[in-house]
PAZA-421268 format. One line per field, with one value per atom (N, C-alpha, C): atom name; z negated, x negated, y; residue number from 1. Coordinates in steps of 0.05 Angstrom, whole numbers. Last residue first. Layout:
<rs>
atomo: (CA,...);
w: (Z,...);
u: (X,...);
v: (Y,...);
num: (NUM,...);
</rs>
This chain:
<rs>
atomo: (N,CA,C,N,CA,C,N,CA,C,N,CA,C,N,CA,C,N,CA,C,N,CA,C,N,CA,C,N,CA,C,N,CA,C,N,CA,C,N,CA,C,N,CA,C,N,CA,C,N,CA,C,N,CA,C,N,CA,C,N,CA,C,N,CA,C,N,CA,C,N,CA,C,N,CA,C,N,CA,C,N,CA,C,N,CA,C,N,CA,C,N,CA,C,N,CA,C,N,CA,C,N,CA,C,N,CA,C,N,CA,C,N,CA,C,N,CA,C,N,CA,C,N,CA,C,N,CA,C,N,CA,C,N,CA,C,N,CA,C,N,CA,C,N,CA,C,N,CA,C,N,CA,C,N,CA,C,N,CA,C,N,CA,C,N,CA,C,N,CA,C,N,CA,C,N,CA,C,N,CA,C,N,CA,C,N,CA,C,N,CA,C,N,CA,C,N,CA,C,N,CA,C,N,CA,C,N,CA,C,N,CA,C,N,CA,C,N,CA,C,N,CA,C,N,CA,C,N,CA,C,N,CA,C,N,CA,C,N,CA,C,N,CA,C,N,CA,C,N,CA,C,N,CA,C,N,CA,C,N,CA,C,N,CA,C,N,CA,C,N,CA,C,N,CA,C,N,CA,C,N,CA,C,N,CA,C,N,CA,C,N,CA,C,N,CA,C,N,CA,C,N,CA,C,N,CA,C,N,CA,C,N,CA,C,N,CA,C,N,CA,C,N,CA,C,N,CA,C,N,CA,C,N,CA,C,N,CA,C,N,CA,C,N,CA,C,N,CA,C,N,CA,C,N,CA,C,N,CA,C,N,CA,C,N,CA,C,N,CA,C,N,CA,C,N,CA,C,N,CA,C,N,CA,C,N,CA,C,N,CA,C,N,CA,C,N,CA,C,N,CA,C,N,CA,C,N,CA,C,N,CA,C,N,CA,C,N,CA,C,N,CA,C,N,CA,C,N,CA,C,N,CA,C,N,CA,C,N,CA,C);
w: (1020,1026,1049,1028,1026,1034,991,1017,1013,957,954,980,964,970,968,909,937,940,868,875,904,813,840,844,767,779,808,732,756,766,669,684,709,644,657,672,585,607,619,549,561,584,486,514,523,432,450,480,410,404,422,461,438,434,498,486,462,561,535,524,605,595,566,661,632,623,722,706,677,783,763,749,815,803,783,872,852,842,890,890,869,932,911,913,945,952,928,931,941,948,944,933,947,962,955,944,969,992,987,914,935,960,877,880,904,879,882,888,868,894,900,814,838,864,770,786,811,743,751,770,698,723,729,642,656,681,635,633,651,624,611,625,647,648,634,655,629,628,678,682,655,685,672,682,697,707,696,654,662,672,666,661,672,639,654,646,646,632,650,676,668,652,698,672,661,742,746,721,725,729,732,753,737,744,749,760,741,769,750,764,786,794,773,761,760,769,802,784,785,840,814,795,892,876,848,908,918,904,881,873,883,910,881,872,961,957,927,951,960,955,937,917,925,985,960,939,1021,1025,1000,1002,1002,1004,961,987,983,909,928,956,874,886,905,820,844,857,777,775,799,747,771,765,713,705,727,720,737,729,682,683,700,689,663,666,743,726,700,760,769,751,735,729,737,756,729,722,820,804,776,832,835,816,854,848,853,825,844,834,810,807,828,772,797,792,742,740,768,707,734,730,666,668,696,639,659,661,568,596,614,521,527,556,520,522,531,478,505,503,437,439,468,413,421,425,393,422,431,337,354,383,317,311,330,337,344,340,310,340,349,257,266,296,258,252,261,269,287,283,225,251,271,184,184,211,200,199,200,194,221,221,138,157,185,120,114,133,138,147,143,109,139,150,57,65,96,59,54,63,68,87,84,21,46,68,-17,-19,8,0,0,0);
u: (230,258,267,167,182,212,146,156,173,88,117,126,44,50,81,34,43,49,9,9,17,8,18,18,-20,-13,-4,-66,-50,-46,-61,-74,-56,-67,-50,-68,-65,-80,-62,-60,-47,-64,-74,-80,-65,-62,-50,-57,-88,-96,-86,-67,-85,-92,-32,-33,-52,-24,-37,-37,18,9,-1,15,17,5,49,28,33,58,70,47,67,48,63,77,91,72,50,51,71,28,46,50,-43,-16,1,-95,-80,-52,-113,-121,-106,-104,-81,-87,-153,-136,-111,-173,-183,-165,-157,-141,-148,-194,-166,-149,-242,-238,-209,-231,-230,-228,-236,-212,-211,-292,-278,-256,-285,-295,-279,-309,-289,-302,-330,-335,-315,-261,-287,-309,-201,-220,-246,-166,-163,-182,-183,-182,-179,-145,-166,-162,-127,-127,-150,-95,-122,-121,-44,-50,-78,-13,-36,-42,51,34,11,85,60,42,129,133,108,107,125,130,38,66,83,-22,-6,23,-73,-46,-32,-141,-120,-93,-209,-182,-162,-268,-248,-221,-320,-298,-277,-359,-360,-337,-355,-376,-378,-309,-335,-359,-273,-275,-302,-279,-285,-289,-262,-288,-297,-208,-228,-256,-186,-185,-206,-195,-207,-208,-164,-193,-207,-113,-123,-154,-109,-107,-119,-96,-97,-94,-51,-76,-74,-9,-13,-39,-15,6,5,-76,-59,-39,-112,-84,-65,-165,-149,-120,-183,-195,-179,-148,-153,-163,-144,-120,-124,-196,-175,-150,-219,-229,-208,-193,-188,-197,-161,-185,-181,-98,-117,-141,-39,-67,-85,25,3,-23,79,63,41,116,114,98,110,104,103,137,133,131,109,122,117,117,105,122,125,133,118,100,102,109,48,77,79,-7,4,34,-50,-24,-15,-117,-94,-70,-160,-155,-131,-163,-186,-180,-111,-125,-149,-99,-82,-97,-139,-138,-122,-123,-149,-149,-73,-74,-101,-91,-72,-73,-123,-136,-117,-84,-105,-119,-54,-41,-63,-92,-80,-67,-100,-122,-111,-49,-60,-83,-47,-27,-37,-90,-90,-71,-71,-96,-98,-25,-23,-48,-50,-31,-27,-79,-93,-75,-38,-56,-71,-16,0,-17);
v: (717,714,731,682,707,702,626,636,661,620,626,638,566,594,598,522,527,556,471,499,502,427,432,462,425,400,403,462,462,433,479,458,454,545,525,505,586,572,551,646,623,612,677,671,647,680,700,696,635,662,683,593,595,625,545,572,571,514,514,542,480,506,502,438,441,467,460,447,450,493,475,462,555,536,519,591,576,555,656,626,616,707,699,669,720,712,707,727,750,744,661,687,710,611,626,654,586,588,605,590,607,609,551,576,593,511,504,528,540,527,519,560,578,563,528,524,542,492,517,511,436,448,474,397,413,425,329,357,373,326,333,317,357,336,345,397,382,359,462,433,420,523,506,477,589,562,546,631,623,594,675,647,642,731,722,693,760,741,732,790,802,784,765,779,791,739,762,778,724,718,743,718,737,733,673,676,696,685,679,682,671,677,669,699,677,687,723,729,707,710,697,704,726,739,728,701,691,703,734,706,694,782,781,752,765,776,775,750,730,740,800,778,756,828,838,815,799,802,810,809,781,782,868,854,825,880,902,890,835,842,866,859,842,852,888,868,849,914,907,885,937,935,928,940,957,957,903,930,950,856,870,898,844,841,857,850,870,868,805,832,853,760,767,796,765,760,773,731,753,749,707,698,722,722,727,715,675,700,702,630,645,670,567,595,607,513,525,555,462,488,498,397,415,440,389,384,404,406,377,372,455,449,420,447,445,441,484,470,470,475,490,473,446,446,461,454,456,460,445,470,475,394,417,443,365,366,389,372,382,384,345,374,386,293,307,337,283,283,298,283,303,305,238,265,286,197,202,230,201,205,212,187,213,220,133,153,182,111,110,131,118,130,132,86,115,130,36,47,77,30,32,44,25,48,52,-24,0,25);
num: (126,126,126,125,125,125,124,124,124,123,123,123,122,122,122,121,121,121,120,120,120,119,119,119,118,118,118,117,117,117,116,116,116,115,115,115,114,114,114,113,113,113,112,112,112,111,111,111,110,110,110,109,109,109,108,108,108,107,107,107,106,106,106,105,105,105,104,104,104,103,103,103,102,102,102,101,101,101,100,100,100,99,99,99,98,98,98,97,97,97,96,96,96,95,95,95,94,94,94,93,93,93,92,92,92,91,91,91,90,90,90,89,89,89,88,88,88,87,87,87,86,86,86,85,85,85,84,84,84,83,83,83,82,82,82,81,81,81,80,80,80,79,79,79,78,78,78,77,77,77,76,76,76,75,75,75,74,74,74,73,73,73,72,72,72,71,71,71,70,70,70,69,69,69,68,68,68,67,67,67,66,66,66,65,65,65,64,64,64,63,63,63,62,62,62,61,61,61,60,60,60,59,59,59,58,58,58,57,57,57,56,56,56,55,55,55,54,54,54,53,53,53,52,52,52,51,51,51,50,50,50,49,49,49,48,48,48,47,47,47,46,46,46,45,45,45,44,44,44,43,43,43,42,42,42,41,41,41,40,40,40,39,39,39,38,38,38,37,37,37,36,36,36,35,35,35,34,34,34,33,33,33,32,32,32,31,31,31,30,30,30,29,29,29,28,28,28,27,27,27,26,26,26,25,25,25,24,24,24,23,23,23,22,22,22,21,21,21,20,20,20,19,19,19,18,18,18,17,17,17,16,16,16,15,15,15,14,14,14,13,13,13,12,12,12,11,11,11,10,10,10,9,9,9,8,8,8,7,7,7,6,6,6,5,5,5,4,4,4,3,3,3,2,2,2,1,1,1);
</rs>
């Protein structure tokens, strides 16, 4: 009986530690609509959408991380959930400067949001 309680307590503590260390992912995939633009312009210029496709591509090729800025202004940092992790610019570069629909798991930590992209597609204009 005592061993079972100890095992349960250990499992609970490991779960709490994992949550604290690695943030929280929504359980289901989320769909986000927004623009793909470089992170520097999103923050330093306060842009809600890219100046141009060429500008977003130029910044990304120079090393600026591409992000997705949702229609509500939320900035999503694209991340990989594999270890070792990898940058997501190659996945986003074909969509730089465009409005997209992205589906994936969202992680939140300290006011930041990140998304593991499962599916991305250009949003067709109406």
